[in-house]
Every structure is written in C-alpha cells, then in structure tokens.
C-alpha positions, -999 to 999 in steps of 0.1 A, spaced: 111 183 -102 75 171 -110 62 143 -86 33 120 -90 17 105 -61 -3 72 -71 -31 58 -50 -28 91 -33 -62 85 -14 -58 101 22 -23 108 20 -27 143 28 3 148 49 26 130 25 13 152 -1 19 184 17 56 175 24 64 167 -13 45 198 -21 69 221 1 98 203 -15 91 206 -51 75 240 -50 108 254 -40 124 239 -71 96 252 -94 79 218 -96 47 206 -90 28 174 -74 2 155 -93 -20 133 -72 -36 101 -90 -61 79 -76 -92 56 -87 -116 76 -63 -126 110 -76 -134 120 -40 -98 113 -27 -89 138 0 -54 143 -11 -65 157 -47 -76 188 -27 -40 195 -18 -23 185 -52 -15 209 -79 -31 185 -103 -52 155 -100 -62 128 -125 -89 99 -118 -72 65 -131 -85 30 -136 -78 3 -107 -44 -12 -102 -62 -45 -117 -70 -28 -151 -51 -35 -177 -47 -1 -189 -33 10 -156 5 16 -168 -6 30 -201 -25 58 -182 4 65 -160 26 67 -190 -1 94 -205 1 114 -170 40 112 -172 38 132 -206 12 154 -199 27 167 -168 65 161 -174 67 139 -144 102 130 -130 93 109 -101 64 86 -92 59 80 -57 37 48 -48 18 45 -16 4 10 -14 24 -20 -13 2 -38 -39 13 -13 -65 51 -21 -61 56 -52 -81 36 -36 -111 58 -5 -110 90 -27 -108 81 -46 -135 75 -16 -156 105 3 -144 125 5 -177 92 12 -195 86 44 -175 124 53 -174 123 56 -211 99 85 -207 124 102 -183 104 92 -152 119 71 -121 96 49 -101 105 50 -65 106 12 -58 130 -13 -47 146 -43 -66 120 -69 -79 134 -96 -58 131 -77 -25 98 -65 -33 87 -101 -41 104 -111 -8 84 -85 11 50 -91 -5 48 -126 9 47 -124 44 55 -161 51 88 -161 32 95 -128 46 93 -141 81 112 -171 71 141 -147 57 141 -126 89 144 -157 112 175 -168 90 193 -134 95 186 -137 133 157 -113 135 132 -125 161 95 -134 144 66 -152 161 63 -189 148 44 -190 118 28 -220 96 11 -227 64 -19 -250 60 1 -276 36 27 -277 65 9 -276 99 5 -300 127 -26 -288 143 -22 -308 177 13 -288 182 -1 -254 174 -6 -229 200 -40 -220 210 -44 -184 199 -35 -176 166 -37 -148 137 -47 -159 102 -40 -135 71 -33 -136 35 4 -141 27 0 -112 3 -25 -91 23 -26 -54 26 -43 -29 48 -51 -56 77 -79 -69 53 -89 -106 59 -72 -108 92 -87 -129 119 -80 -139 153 -89 -173 160 -87 -204 183 -68 -233 166 -101 -254 166 -115 -226 143 -89 -230 116 -107 -253 95 -139 -226 94 -115 -197 86 -89 -209 64 -111 -213 33 -121 -174 38 -84 -164 33 -68 -162 -2 -31 -177 3 -35 -181 41 -8 -182 67 -9 -180 104 14 -173 133 13 -172 172 -4 -144 188 17 -124 212 15 -94 236 32 -73 208 7 -83 183 -20 -72 206 -1 -38 211 2 -35 172 -36 -42 166 -45 -15 193 -22 10 176 -36 2 142 -70 9 153 -59 43 169 -41 52 139 -71 44 115 -92 68 140 -65 95 136 -63 94 99 -101 95 96 -103 123 118 -78 142 94 -97 133 65 -130 146 76 -113 179 84 -97 180 48 -130 171 32 -149 197 53 -127 226 43 -135 245 9 -113 233 -19 -82 253 -25 -65 229 -48 -71 211 -80 -102 195 -94 -100 161 -108 -93 151 -145 -108 118 -154 -83 99 -174 -92 83 -205 
C-alpha cells in the first residue's frame, strides 16, 4: 500500500509510523506540503510541493500525485482540508485512492464549533455555555469569555476577553462565537503552549540532522 500524507508539515512522528507500516508491505510514503522546507519531507520516501488548499488546482495536483506514485490512501492532517477531500471522495476513488475522511455531514458539523457545541449539548455531553453575536444578551453574559472563529483551526484568532471588550474584538474575528471561560479551558490553553514548544523542539532536531530522505519535487 502506498500512502500520501497531505499538509505533512511537521508531522514527523505520524509519518514515521506510517512508514513502518507500509514498508513492511512493500509500500511507500509520499509527503505533500505547500512549504518546500517541511520537516516531514526529510523522512518521506518521496515529497511533493503542492499549491495551497485555496488554490483551484489543488485537487488536480493530488490526482497527479496519485497517478505518479500509485497512491492507495490519502491521510489528511489538518481539519481545513477535510471537507475538500470529502467533496472529491468519488473523484479520487475513481483513481483507486481512498481519502481517509468522515462523512460530509459529520465534517460540516464538527467544522462549525458553535453547531458542534449544540449537538454535544443535545446528546448530554457537557460543554461550556456559548453564544453568537446575533443571539447574545450582553448584560447576562459572564465576565470572562473566549472568542474564536466558528470554523477556526490551529488556535488562530483566539482571544481571551472581558465582556466589555466584545465590541472591539468581534469585528476582528471571522464568523465569531464565544464561550464562557472555565478552569478546564485554562488548563487546555497551558497544555497547548507546552505541546507547541515540544513540537518546535522536535522539528528543530529534524531540520538540524543531515537529510536521509527525499528531496522535494515541485508539482506543476
């Protein structure tokens, strides 16, 4: 089995595990990323530099990689790519390649954090109270809040604010929603910072070693 890991970036540990699995089956691992210096490329059997996800030719580029390397399985690594792959699932399957993604409806629900929180609440899963601008009653809001995009990723555009700061912060966030800050949220925030520092150290180690893997091929 040949595996393509998209948006490979710094997912060196993930790539190593797939390499162990597929090499024992006479397969290869291909790493694709828009960054020509992506650390995971060092460890891949082959690496291809591809356009960004927003590029209209991204899926066509994946198709070419599938043909060139006889890819059987695509493994996405970032949530912003999931819906794109799900929408083109059948198109890729015609080439004999399976995209490792969930059903369209599930992805759409989980990509909208406000909708997802509502679904969890309906199923009896505890979630912090949350609001969207068009349905908020400022006087009744708690003092401490987290504001973030409903379809956000990688903790970008996340703000910890007081409710009297909402008018200034909300225009800065695309599709904003906000929720009550909790002790669990503070612990998660600290955990995220620790995780990022760990990943950065691992990547620095990978980049500092002489390359034993593939060199990037720039996809047309």
